[in-house]
N, C-alpha and C positions, 0 to 999 in steps of 0.2 A: 431654228429656221422656220418651222411650221408656225410658231407663235408670231414671229415677225411678219410672215406673210398674212396671217389671219388679221393682225392689227392693221396692216396696210390695206387689205381688202375692205375691212369694216369702215375704216376712216374714209377711204376713197368713195365707197358707196354712199356713206353718210353725207359727204360734201356734195356729191352729185345730187342727192335728193334734197338737200337744203337749198340748193340753187334753183329748184323748181318753184313754181308759183302756187301750187296747191298746198293748202295748210296741212293736210294729212301726210303728204310726202315730207314736209318739213319736220313734222313730229316724228315720223319713222327715221328720218335722217339724223335727227338729234339723238334718238335712241341708239342708232348704230355707232355714232361717234362716241357716245358715252361708254358703250361696251368696249370699243377699241381702246379708249383711254384707261378703262379699268383693267384690261388685260396688260397694258403697258406698265401700270403701277404694280400689278401683281408680279410681273416678271422682274421688277426691281427687288422683290422680296426673296428671290432665289430659293424657293421652297424645295425645288427638285434636288438641289445639291446639299441641303441641310435637313436636319430632323425637325420634328414638330416642336414649337416653343414651349414645351412643358419642362420646367427646370428640374422637377424632381426625377425625371427620367433621362434627361440629357444635360450635358454641360453647357455653360454659357457660350463657349466658343463654337459649339456644334449646332446651336439652336438657330432657327430661322428668325428673322426680324418680324415681329408681329405688327409693327407700325403700318406697313403698306396694306396689310389685310384689313386693319381697322379703317384706313383711309378709303379703301374700296367699299367697305360696308357703308360708310357714311355717304360716299358718292352715289351708291345705288339708291339710297333713301332720297337724296336730294334730286337725282335725275327722275325718279318716279314722281315726286311732287311737281317738278317742272313739267313733266310730260302730261300729267293730269291737268295742270293749269293751261297748257297749250291746247289740249283736247277740248277743254271748256271754251277757250277762245275760238276754236274751229267750229264748235257747235253754235255758239252765239252769233258769230259773224254771218252776215247775210250774203256777202260776196267774197270770192277769193281773188279778185282782181285779175281774172283771166280774160275778161272781155273789156273792150274799150267802152267807156261811158259815152253815150251819144251826146253830142254837143247841140244845144238848141239853136245856136248861131246868133242869138240876140243877147246883148248885155244890158242889164237894167241898172240904173244908178239909184234905185230906191233903197232906202235904209230901213 
């Protein structure tokens, strides 16, 4: 129950931050959503009811599935790379689109 609530809070906070206009909030929201999804995938591995997946110490039926753990490890690396890319975009960008662009009121047909 605690895990489900944690996932819900992380994803809800992440969605709220992604819907903001500031790029730094979007990056933090992306990180929160990726953590929530990682917890969801780890919960699919049911490690708490099974033993560690070391076959020389446990049987195949009692071993936890190592595939969700490897997926989460891969997802952590990918989300870190995407977060760094988004942070670079936040630094390079000159505006965060939080203020309206002043309109000069004149249109020119010059090419």
